[in-house]
A tleap script that builds the chain and sets N, CA, C and O, in Angstrom:
source leaprc.protein.ff14SB
mol = sequence {
  NMET PRO ASN VAL PHE VAL ARG SER CYS LEU
  ALA LEU ALA LEU ALA LEU PRO GLY GLY ALA
  ALA LEU ALA GLY ALA SER SER THR PRO PHE
  GLY TYR ALA PRO ASN PRO ALA MET MET ARG
  GLU SER PRO ALA GLN LEU GLU ALA ARG ILE
  ARG ARG SER CYS MET SER THR GLN ALA GLN
  LEU GLN ASN VAL PRO GLU SER ARG VAL ARG
  ARG GLY CYS GLY CYS TYR ALA SER ARG VAL
  ILE ARG SER LEU ASP ALA ASN GLU LEU MET
  ALA TYR ARG THR THR GLY VAL PHE ASN ASP
  SER ALA ARG VAL LYS ALA PHE ALA ALA LEU
  ASP GLY CYS GLY LEU ARG ARG CPRO
}
set mol.1.N position { 50.657 -21.144 -4.515 }
set mol.1.CA position { 50.044 -20.286 -3.516 }
set mol.1.C position { 50.013 -18.815 -3.956 }
set mol.1.O position { 49.001 -18.148 -3.741 }
set mol.2.N position { 51.093 -18.283 -4.568 }
set mol.2.CA position { 51.050 -16.893 -5.009 }
set mol.2.C position { 49.941 -16.648 -6.025 }
set mol.2.O position { 49.366 -15.560 -6.043 }
set mol.3.N position { 49.623 -17.631 -6.874 }
set mol.3.CA position { 48.547 -17.449 -7.846 }
set mol.3.C position { 47.202 -17.235 -7.165 }
set mol.3.O position { 46.386 -16.446 -7.642 }
set mol.4.N position { 46.967 -17.915 -6.074 }
set mol.4.CA position { 45.716 -17.762 -5.333 }
set mol.4.C position { 45.629 -16.343 -4.777 }
set mol.4.O position { 44.573 -15.713 -4.834 }
set mol.5.N position { 46.727 -15.851 -4.245 }
set mol.5.CA position { 46.758 -14.491 -3.704 }
set mol.5.C position { 46.518 -13.466 -4.809 }
set mol.5.O position { 45.740 -12.528 -4.634 }
set mol.6.N position { 47.177 -13.645 -5.928 }
set mol.6.CA position { 47.024 -12.716 -7.047 }
set mol.6.C position { 45.588 -12.739 -7.562 }
set mol.6.O position { 45.009 -11.685 -7.824 }
set mol.7.N position { 45.016 -13.918 -7.707 }
set mol.7.CA position { 43.629 -14.028 -8.176 }
set mol.7.C position { 42.661 -13.384 -7.181 }
set mol.7.O position { 41.702 -12.723 -7.582 }
set mol.8.N position { 42.910 -13.576 -5.899 }
set mol.8.CA position { 42.045 -12.986 -4.877 }
set mol.8.C position { 42.118 -11.464 -4.932 }
set mol.8.O position { 41.095 -10.785 -4.838 }
set mol.9.N position { 43.321 -10.934 -5.084 }
set mol.9.CA position { 43.483 -9.474 -5.176 }
set mol.9.C position { 42.814 -8.930 -6.426 }
set mol.9.O position { 42.174 -7.879 -6.389 }
set mol.10.N position { 42.964 -9.646 -7.530 }
set mol.10.CA position { 42.345 -9.223 -8.783 }
set mol.10.C position { 40.825 -9.235 -8.664 }
set mol.10.O position { 40.158 -8.298 -9.103 }
set mol.11.N position { 40.280 -10.287 -8.076 }
set mol.11.CA position { 38.825 -10.374 -7.898 }
set mol.11.C position { 38.317 -9.249 -7.011 }
set mol.11.O position { 37.268 -8.666 -7.285 }
set mol.12.N position { 39.051 -8.941 -5.957 }
set mol.12.CA position { 38.659 -7.856 -5.064 }
set mol.12.C position { 38.720 -6.511 -5.791 }
set mol.12.O position { 37.825 -5.678 -5.648 }
set mol.13.N position { 39.777 -6.310 -6.565 }
set mol.13.CA position { 39.925 -5.048 -7.303 }
set mol.13.C position { 38.806 -4.859 -8.319 }
set mol.13.O position { 38.342 -3.738 -8.527 }
set mol.14.N position { 38.373 -5.933 -8.946 }
set mol.14.CA position { 37.285 -5.839 -9.922 }
set mol.14.C position { 35.936 -5.659 -9.248 }
set mol.14.O position { 35.048 -5.015 -9.807 }
set mol.15.N position { 35.768 -6.215 -8.064 }
set mol.15.CA position { 34.479 -6.134 -7.369 }
set mol.15.C position { 34.255 -4.779 -6.722 }
set mol.15.O position { 33.116 -4.315 -6.670 }
set mol.16.N position { 35.294 -4.132 -6.230 }
set mol.16.CA position { 35.127 -2.874 -5.518 }
set mol.16.C position { 34.503 -1.766 -6.352 }
set mol.16.O position { 33.556 -1.134 -5.886 }
set mol.17.N position { 34.985 -1.499 -7.561 }
set mol.17.CA position { 34.344 -0.421 -8.321 }
set mol.17.C position { 32.873 -0.685 -8.604 }
set mol.17.O position { 32.069 0.247 -8.582 }
set mol.18.N position { 32.504 -1.933 -8.869 }
set mol.18.CA position { 31.100 -2.258 -9.118 }
set mol.18.C position { 30.245 -2.034 -7.895 }
set mol.18.O position { 29.124 -1.536 -8.002 }
set mol.19.N position { 30.755 -2.392 -6.737 }
set mol.19.CA position { 30.018 -2.180 -5.496 }
set mol.19.C position { 29.851 -0.708 -5.195 }
set mol.19.O position { 28.803 -0.274 -4.717 }
set mol.20.N position { 30.890 0.056 -5.476 }
set mol.20.CA position { 30.799 1.493 -5.245 }
set mol.20.C position { 29.779 2.131 -6.170 }
set mol.20.O position { 29.072 3.058 -5.775 }
set mol.21.N position { 29.700 1.636 -7.409 }
set mol.21.CA position { 28.723 2.184 -8.352 }
set mol.21.C position { 27.306 1.880 -7.884 }
set mol.21.O position { 26.416 2.724 -7.993 }
set mol.22.N position { 27.102 0.689 -7.369 }
set mol.22.CA position { 25.767 0.340 -6.879 }
set mol.22.C position { 25.401 1.191 -5.676 }
set mol.22.O position { 24.269 1.662 -5.571 }
set mol.23.N position { 26.343 1.392 -4.770 }
set mol.23.CA position { 26.054 2.213 -3.604 }
set mol.23.C position { 25.795 3.655 -4.019 }
set mol.23.O position { 24.932 4.327 -3.454 }
set mol.24.N position { 26.536 4.118 -4.994 }
set mol.24.CA position { 26.354 5.483 -5.462 }
set mol.24.C position { 25.039 5.695 -6.175 }
set mol.24.O position { 24.558 6.826 -6.259 }
set mol.25.N position { 24.445 4.629 -6.692 }
set mol.25.CA position { 23.193 4.740 -7.425 }
set mol.25.C position { 21.984 4.806 -6.500 }
set mol.25.O position { 20.880 5.114 -6.949 }
set mol.26.N position { 22.176 4.526 -5.231 }
set mol.26.CA position { 21.070 4.537 -4.283 }
set mol.26.C position { 20.620 5.961 -3.998 }
set mol.26.O position { 21.441 6.875 -3.921 }
set mol.27.N position { 19.311 6.147 -3.841 }
set mol.27.CA position { 18.791 7.468 -3.506 }
set mol.27.C position { 18.718 7.687 -1.999 }
set mol.27.O position { 18.416 8.791 -1.546 }
set mol.28.N position { 18.992 6.644 -1.223 }
set mol.28.CA position { 18.958 6.753 0.227 }
set mol.28.C position { 20.321 7.199 0.731 }
set mol.28.O position { 21.330 6.588 0.378 }
set mol.29.N position { 20.382 8.248 1.546 }
set mol.29.CA position { 21.673 8.697 2.070 }
set mol.29.C position { 22.364 7.596 2.860 }
set mol.29.O position { 21.709 6.835 3.572 }
set mol.30.N position { 23.686 7.508 2.737 }
set mol.30.CA position { 24.457 6.483 3.437 }
set mol.30.C position { 24.258 6.617 4.939 }
set mol.30.O position { 24.363 7.712 5.492 }
set mol.31.N position { 23.974 5.508 5.590 }
set mol.31.CA position { 23.804 5.495 7.029 }
set mol.31.C position { 22.456 6.018 7.514 }
set mol.31.O position { 22.246 6.156 8.719 }
set mol.32.N position { 21.546 6.309 6.595 }
set mol.32.CA position { 20.243 6.862 6.953 }
set mol.32.C position { 19.339 5.764 7.509 }
set mol.32.O position { 19.271 4.668 6.953 }
set mol.33.N position { 18.660 6.057 8.589 }
set mol.33.CA position { 17.675 5.138 9.163 }
set mol.33.C position { 16.346 5.897 9.270 }
set mol.33.O position { 16.282 6.940 9.920 }
set mol.34.N position { 15.281 5.377 8.633 }
set mol.34.CA position { 13.998 6.082 8.690 }
set mol.34.C position { 13.437 6.101 10.111 }
set mol.34.O position { 13.724 5.226 10.928 }
set mol.35.N position { 12.641 7.110 10.372 }
set mol.35.CA position { 12.011 7.257 11.674 }
set mol.35.C position { 10.844 6.273 11.757 }
set mol.35.O position { 9.917 6.364 10.952 }
set mol.36.N position { 10.864 5.336 12.708 }
set mol.36.CA position { 9.781 4.349 12.816 }
set mol.36.C position { 8.410 4.979 13.082 }
set mol.36.O position { 7.383 4.362 12.800 }
set mol.37.N position { 8.387 6.188 13.615 }
set mol.37.CA position { 7.119 6.862 13.891 }
set mol.37.C position { 6.345 7.152 12.604 }
set mol.37.O position { 5.126 7.321 12.637 }
set mol.38.N position { 7.051 7.210 11.474 }
set mol.38.CA position { 6.384 7.501 10.203 }
set mol.38.C position { 5.331 6.448 9.847 }
set mol.38.O position { 4.371 6.746 9.137 }
set mol.39.N position { 5.507 5.242 10.332 }
set mol.39.CA position { 4.546 4.174 10.024 }
set mol.39.C position { 3.182 4.461 10.639 }
set mol.39.O position { 2.166 3.962 10.155 }
set mol.40.N position { 3.150 5.261 11.702 }
set mol.40.CA position { 1.894 5.542 12.403 }
set mol.40.C position { 1.350 6.939 12.126 }
set mol.40.O position { 0.266 7.289 12.592 }
set mol.41.N position { 2.095 7.734 11.373 }
set mol.41.CA position { 1.667 9.114 11.148 }
set mol.41.C position { 0.536 9.193 10.131 }
set mol.41.O position { 0.480 8.426 9.169 }
set mol.42.N position { -0.356 10.134 10.370 }
set mol.42.CA position { -1.453 10.382 9.436 }
set mol.42.C position { -0.901 11.087 8.206 }
set mol.42.O position { 0.216 11.603 8.238 }
set mol.43.N position { -1.672 11.114 7.121 }
set mol.43.CA position { -1.228 11.864 5.941 }
set mol.43.C position { -0.931 13.334 6.260 }
set mol.43.O position { -0.004 13.913 5.693 }
set mol.44.N position { -1.710 13.939 7.160 }
set mol.44.CA position { -1.459 15.336 7.539 }
set mol.44.C position { -0.113 15.477 8.255 }
set mol.44.O position { 0.600 16.458 8.049 }
set mol.45.N position { 0.230 14.504 9.088 }
set mol.45.CA position { 1.519 14.543 9.775 }
set mol.45.C position { 2.668 14.319 8.790 }
set mol.45.O position { 3.718 14.951 8.905 }
set mol.46.N position { 2.469 13.424 7.828 }
set mol.46.CA position { 3.490 13.213 6.802 }
set mol.46.C position { 3.663 14.468 5.954 }
set mol.46.O position { 4.782 14.827 5.588 }
set mol.47.N position { 2.554 15.133 5.643 }
set mol.47.CA position { 2.619 16.380 4.885 }
set mol.47.C position { 3.422 17.429 5.657 }
set mol.47.O position { 4.238 18.139 5.070 }
set mol.48.N position { 3.197 17.530 6.960 }
set mol.48.CA position { 3.948 18.484 7.784 }
set mol.48.C position { 5.434 18.131 7.798 }
set mol.48.O position { 6.286 19.019 7.767 }
set mol.49.N position { 5.741 16.844 7.843 }
set mol.49.CA position { 7.134 16.385 7.817 }
set mol.49.C position { 7.790 16.776 6.490 }
set mol.49.O position { 8.925 17.252 6.474 }
set mol.50.N position { 7.079 16.575 5.383 }
set mol.50.CA position { 7.595 16.921 4.061 }
set mol.50.C position { 7.785 18.435 3.959 }
set mol.50.O position { 8.783 18.902 3.410 }
set mol.51.N position { 6.828 19.198 4.486 }
set mol.51.CA position { 6.921 20.653 4.449 }
set mol.51.C position { 8.142 21.147 5.227 }
set mol.51.O position { 8.870 22.015 4.745 }
set mol.52.N position { 8.373 20.602 6.423 }
set mol.52.CA position { 9.539 21.012 7.225 }
set mol.52.C position { 10.850 20.679 6.504 }
set mol.52.O position { 11.781 21.484 6.487 }
set mol.53.N position { 10.909 19.507 5.923 }
set mol.53.CA position { 12.110 19.106 5.190 }
set mol.53.C position { 12.330 20.011 3.984 }
set mol.53.O position { 13.458 20.418 3.705 }
set mol.54.N position { 11.266 20.320 3.278 }
set mol.54.CA position { 11.333 21.212 2.125 }
set mol.54.C position { 11.836 22.580 2.551 }
set mol.54.O position { 12.702 23.151 1.887 }
set mol.55.N position { 11.314 23.112 3.636 }
set mol.55.CA position { 11.708 24.449 4.080 }
set mol.55.C position { 13.194 24.502 4.402 }
set mol.55.O position { 13.876 25.465 4.052 }
set mol.56.N position { 13.687 23.482 5.058 }
set mol.56.CA position { 15.100 23.436 5.403 }
set mol.56.C position { 15.958 23.364 4.136 }
set mol.56.O position { 16.936 24.098 3.993 }
set mol.57.N position { 15.580 22.479 3.230 }
set mol.57.CA position { 16.350 22.295 1.994 }
set mol.57.C position { 16.292 23.527 1.110 }
set mol.57.O position { 17.323 23.992 0.624 }
set mol.58.N position { 15.093 24.062 0.897 }
set mol.58.CA position { 14.940 25.222 0.014 }
set mol.58.C position { 15.620 26.467 0.582 }
set mol.58.O position { 16.191 27.255 -0.172 }
set mol.59.N position { 15.565 26.651 1.894 }
set mol.59.CA position { 16.231 27.800 2.506 }
set mol.59.C position { 17.738 27.738 2.247 }
set mol.59.O position { 18.370 28.759 1.977 }
set mol.60.N position { 18.299 26.550 2.329 }
set mol.60.CA position { 19.727 26.389 2.049 }
set mol.60.C position { 20.021 26.599 0.566 }
set mol.60.O position { 20.978 27.288 0.212 }
set mol.61.N position { 19.199 26.006 -0.300 }
set mol.61.CA position { 19.420 26.142 -1.746 }
set mol.61.C position { 19.329 27.592 -2.206 }
set mol.61.O position { 20.102 28.036 -3.054 }
set mol.62.N position { 18.374 28.322 -1.634 }
set mol.62.CA position { 18.134 29.696 -2.065 }
set mol.62.C position { 18.852 30.730 -1.203 }
set mol.62.O position { 18.828 31.925 -1.498 }
set mol.63.N position { 19.498 30.249 -0.123 }
set mol.63.CA position { 20.214 31.128 0.807 }
set mol.63.C position { 19.293 32.235 1.345 }
set mol.63.O position { 19.629 33.419 1.332 }
set mol.64.N position { 18.121 31.796 1.817 }
set mol.64.CA position { 17.129 32.704 2.384 }
set mol.64.C position { 16.621 32.102 3.695 }
set mol.64.O position { 16.836 30.916 3.942 }
set mol.65.N position { 15.956 32.889 4.538 }
set mol.65.CA position { 15.355 32.313 5.755 }
set mol.65.C position { 14.206 31.369 5.401 }
set mol.65.O position { 13.572 31.517 4.356 }
set mol.66.N position { 13.947 30.415 6.266 }
set mol.66.CA position { 12.872 29.449 6.027 }
set mol.66.C position { 11.520 30.128 5.837 }
set mol.66.O position { 10.668 29.625 5.105 }
set mol.67.N position { 11.325 31.251 6.483 }
set mol.67.CA position { 10.040 31.950 6.354 }
set mol.67.C position { 9.756 32.359 4.901 }
set mol.67.O position { 8.593 32.477 4.513 }
set mol.68.N position { 10.787 32.572 4.109 }
set mol.68.CA position { 10.613 32.989 2.712 }
set mol.68.C position { 10.146 31.842 1.809 }
set mol.68.O position { 9.636 32.088 0.716 }
set mol.69.N position { 10.315 30.605 2.251 }
set mol.69.CA position { 9.927 29.462 1.408 }
set mol.69.C position { 8.727 28.709 1.982 }
set mol.69.O position { 8.341 27.663 1.461 }
set mol.70.N position { 8.141 29.237 3.049 }
set mol.70.CA position { 7.028 28.551 3.730 }
set mol.70.C position { 5.857 28.297 2.780 }
set mol.70.O position { 5.334 27.184 2.739 }
set mol.71.N position { 5.440 29.299 2.025 }
set mol.71.CA position { 4.277 29.156 1.146 }
set mol.71.C position { 4.557 28.129 0.035 }
set mol.71.O position { 3.738 27.244 -0.214 }
set mol.72.N position { 5.697 28.250 -0.618 }
set mol.72.CA position { 6.053 27.313 -1.687 }
set mol.72.C position { 6.168 25.887 -1.187 }
set mol.72.O position { 5.754 24.948 -1.867 }
set mol.73.N position { 6.729 25.725 0.001 }
set mol.73.CA position { 6.877 24.377 0.561 }
set mol.73.C position { 5.537 23.805 1.018 }
set mol.73.O position { 5.336 22.591 0.975 }
set mol.74.N position { 4.620 24.668 1.455 }
set mol.74.CA position { 3.268 24.203 1.768 }
set mol.74.C position { 2.579 23.687 0.515 }
set mol.74.O position { 1.915 22.650 0.534 }
set mol.75.N position { 2.749 24.426 -0.574 }
set mol.75.CA position { 2.212 24.004 -1.875 }
set mol.75.C position { 2.807 22.653 -2.265 }
set mol.75.O position { 2.085 21.737 -2.662 }
set mol.76.N position { 4.123 22.540 -2.148 }
set mol.76.CA position { 4.839 21.321 -2.525 }
set mol.76.C position { 4.368 20.120 -1.706 }
set mol.76.O position { 4.019 19.082 -2.269 }
set mol.77.N position { 4.357 20.259 -0.391 }
set mol.77.CA position { 3.977 19.145 0.480 }
set mol.77.C position { 2.550 18.688 0.198 }
set mol.77.O position { 2.273 17.490 0.163 }
set mol.78.N position { 1.650 19.641 -0.002 }
set mol.78.CA position { 0.256 19.311 -0.288 }
set mol.78.C position { 0.133 18.550 -1.609 }
set mol.78.O position { -0.568 17.540 -1.685 }
set mol.79.N position { 0.806 19.029 -2.632 }
set mol.79.CA position { 0.742 18.368 -3.948 }
set mol.79.C position { 1.336 16.970 -3.904 }
set mol.79.O position { 0.795 16.035 -4.495 }
set mol.80.N position { 2.448 16.835 -3.203 }
set mol.80.CA position { 3.096 15.527 -3.134 }
set mol.80.C position { 2.187 14.521 -2.441 }
set mol.80.O position { 1.950 13.434 -2.968 }
set mol.81.N position { 1.681 14.873 -1.273 }
set mol.81.CA position { 0.831 13.930 -0.526 }
set mol.81.C position { -0.403 13.547 -1.332 }
set mol.81.O position { -0.793 12.379 -1.343 }
set mol.82.N position { -1.023 14.508 -2.004 }
set mol.82.CA position { -2.215 14.201 -2.810 }
set mol.82.C position { -1.887 13.316 -4.005 }
set mol.82.O position { -2.737 12.543 -4.448 }
set mol.83.N position { -0.668 13.414 -4.537 }
set mol.83.CA position { -0.333 12.681 -5.759 }
set mol.83.C position { 0.136 11.250 -5.515 }
set mol.83.O position { 0.099 10.432 -6.434 }
set mol.84.N position { 0.576 10.930 -4.298 }
set mol.84.CA position { 1.116 9.594 -4.034 }
set mol.84.C position { 0.009 8.551 -3.967 }
set mol.84.O position { -1.028 8.772 -3.342 }
set mol.85.N position { 0.240 7.409 -4.618 }
set mol.85.CA position { -0.710 6.308 -4.484 }
set mol.85.C position { -0.360 5.521 -3.212 }
set mol.85.O position { 0.619 5.836 -2.535 }
set mol.86.N position { -1.148 4.518 -2.898 }
set mol.86.CA position { -0.974 3.769 -1.647 }
set mol.86.C position { 0.403 3.104 -1.567 }
set mol.86.O position { 1.022 3.097 -0.503 }
set mol.87.N position { 0.885 2.548 -2.680 }
set mol.87.CA position { 2.192 1.882 -2.674 }
set mol.87.C position { 3.328 2.889 -2.470 }
set mol.87.O position { 4.281 2.610 -1.742 }
set mol.88.N position { 3.231 4.036 -3.100 }
set mol.88.CA position { 4.260 5.070 -2.946 }
set mol.88.C position { 4.270 5.622 -1.527 }
set mol.88.O position { 5.329 5.878 -0.956 }
set mol.89.N position { 3.084 5.799 -0.968 }
set mol.89.CA position { 2.984 6.294 0.403 }
set mol.89.C position { 3.576 5.284 1.381 }
set mol.89.O position { 4.280 5.665 2.317 }
set mol.90.N position { 3.294 3.998 1.169 }
set mol.90.CA position { 3.850 2.966 2.044 }
set mol.90.C position { 5.368 2.893 1.899 }
set mol.90.O position { 6.075 2.705 2.889 }
set mol.91.N position { 5.870 3.038 0.683 }
set mol.91.CA position { 7.321 3.037 0.479 }
set mol.91.C position { 7.955 4.218 1.203 }
set mol.91.O position { 9.023 4.079 1.799 }
set mol.92.N position { 7.309 5.370 1.158 }
set mol.92.CA position { 7.826 6.552 1.859 }
set mol.92.C position { 7.816 6.318 3.365 }
set mol.92.O position { 8.786 6.642 4.050 }
set mol.93.N position { 6.734 5.762 3.881 }
set mol.93.CA position { 6.651 5.480 5.317 }
set mol.93.C position { 7.748 4.508 5.749 }
set mol.93.O position { 8.341 4.665 6.816 }
set mol.94.N position { 8.010 3.514 4.919 }
set mol.94.CA position { 8.968 2.457 5.250 }
set mol.94.C position { 10.410 2.931 5.155 }
set mol.94.O position { 11.225 2.619 6.023 }
set mol.95.N position { 10.730 3.682 4.108 }
set mol.95.CA position { 12.126 4.048 3.857 }
set mol.95.C position { 12.468 5.472 4.263 }
set mol.95.O position { 13.631 5.779 4.522 }
set mol.96.N position { 11.469 6.343 4.321 }
set mol.96.CA position { 11.721 7.741 4.632 }
set mol.96.C position { 12.157 8.566 3.436 }
set mol.96.O position { 12.443 9.756 3.576 }
set mol.97.N position { 12.212 7.954 2.261 }
set mol.97.CA position { 12.552 8.668 1.027 }
set mol.97.C position { 11.551 8.263 -0.053 }
set mol.97.O position { 10.899 7.223 0.046 }
set mol.98.N position { 11.442 9.093 -1.077 }
set mol.98.CA position { 10.529 8.782 -2.174 }
set mol.98.C position { 11.141 7.731 -3.086 }
set mol.98.O position { 12.327 7.789 -3.408 }
set mol.99.N position { 10.313 6.759 -3.502 }
set mol.99.CA position { 10.789 5.785 -4.476 }
set mol.99.C position { 10.799 6.449 -5.855 }
set mol.99.O position { 10.439 7.620 -5.983 }
set mol.100.N position { 11.206 5.710 -6.877 }
set mol.100.CA position { 11.385 6.305 -8.210 }
set mol.100.C position { 10.118 6.949 -8.755 }
set mol.100.O position { 10.167 8.058 -9.286 }
set mol.101.N position { 8.986 6.267 -8.631 }
set mol.101.CA position { 7.750 6.838 -9.187 }
set mol.101.C position { 7.285 8.046 -8.378 }
set mol.101.O position { 6.764 9.006 -8.945 }
set mol.102.N position { 7.467 8.009 -7.067 }
set mol.102.CA position { 7.094 9.154 -6.223 }
set mol.102.C position { 8.038 10.333 -6.463 }
set mol.102.O position { 7.624 11.490 -6.386 }
set mol.103.N position { 9.302 10.036 -6.754 }
set mol.103.CA position { 10.276 11.100 -7.013 }
set mol.103.C position { 9.887 11.907 -8.244 }
set mol.103.O position { 10.058 13.126 -8.268 }
set mol.104.N position { 9.366 11.235 -9.267 }
set mol.104.CA position { 8.899 11.940 -10.468 }
set mol.104.C position { 7.786 12.914 -10.090 }
set mol.104.O position { 7.770 14.057 -10.548 }
set mol.105.N position { 6.866 12.461 -9.262 }
set mol.105.CA position { 5.759 13.313 -8.821 }
set mol.105.C position { 6.269 14.461 -7.944 }
set mol.105.O position { 5.757 15.578 -8.020 }
set mol.106.N position { 7.273 14.184 -7.117 }
set mol.106.CA position { 7.830 15.221 -6.253 }
set mol.106.C position { 8.511 16.306 -7.083 }
set mol.106.O position { 8.380 17.491 -6.779 }
set mol.107.N position { 9.234 15.910 -8.124 }
set mol.107.CA position { 9.868 16.907 -8.996 }
set mol.107.C position { 8.814 17.746 -9.713 }
set mol.107.O position { 8.988 18.952 -9.884 }
set mol.108.N position { 7.725 17.109 -10.131 }
set mol.108.CA position { 6.648 17.862 -10.778 }
set mol.108.C position { 6.047 18.859 -9.784 }
set mol.108.O position { 5.705 19.979 -10.165 }
set mol.109.N position { 5.918 18.465 -8.525 }
set mol.109.CA position { 5.381 19.370 -7.495 }
set mol.109.C position { 6.347 20.530 -7.246 }
set mol.109.O position { 5.916 21.674 -7.104 }
set mol.110.N position { 7.640 20.244 -7.194 }
set mol.110.CA position { 8.619 21.332 -7.030 }
set mol.110.C position { 8.476 22.351 -8.154 }
set mol.110.O position { 8.418 23.559 -7.922 }
set mol.111.N position { 8.420 21.830 -9.382 }
set mol.111.CA position { 8.289 22.721 -10.554 }
set mol.111.C position { 6.982 23.506 -10.500 }
set mol.111.O position { 6.968 24.708 -10.765 }
set mol.112.N position { 5.890 22.837 -10.160 }
set mol.112.CA position { 4.585 23.475 -10.118 }
set mol.112.C position { 4.453 24.525 -9.034 }
set mol.112.O position { 3.646 25.448 -9.151 }
set mol.113.N position { 5.239 24.391 -7.984 }
set mol.113.CA position { 5.177 25.335 -6.870 }
set mol.113.C position { 6.285 26.385 -6.927 }
set mol.113.O position { 6.435 27.188 -6.006 }
set mol.114.N position { 7.054 26.373 -8.007 }
set mol.114.CA position { 8.087 27.383 -8.201 }
set mol.114.C position { 9.296 27.223 -7.295 }
set mol.114.O position { 9.935 28.215 -6.944 }
set mol.115.N position { 9.624 25.994 -6.908 }
set mol.115.CA position { 10.766 25.748 -6.048 }
set mol.115.C position { 11.939 25.182 -6.851 }
set mol.115.O position { 11.760 24.654 -7.948 }
set mol.116.N position { 13.129 25.303 -6.288 }
set mol.116.CA position { 14.332 24.783 -6.954 }
set mol.116.C position { 14.452 23.286 -6.716 }
set mol.116.O position { 14.111 22.775 -5.649 }
set mol.117.N position { 14.948 22.597 -7.742 }
set mol.117.CA position { 15.264 21.181 -7.575 }
set mol.117.C position { 16.600 21.044 -6.866 }
set mol.117.O position { 17.544 21.766 -7.187 }
set mol.118.N position { 16.696 20.132 -5.910 }
set mol.118.CA position { 17.989 19.932 -5.221 }
set mol.118.C position { 18.993 19.263 -6.133 }
set mol.118.O position { 20.129 19.017 -5.726 }
savepdb mol mol.pdb
quit
């Protein structure tokens, strides 16, 4: 019986670090639930959502008021929405975050609009 307990503990100890690595590799914040309204939003509404999120993030990154990053974030949101293909847009609507291919485009938009990468 002690061997079963020891083996179970060993298996658990080996499984935990791997599970933590997988969870850490996810780009979705822990406990995040996407807004179901995103499925019905027009591209213009999604662009406004991206712009608001950008303004909040960039203001914190740059330690400036949101008004100082409004123009850059408008540039960013516009470029991102125009660059996403149908599959990337659907993934964004479904999950609320950019998938890997959309993330590459989002980083290019940040760079092109003179914004800081998070």
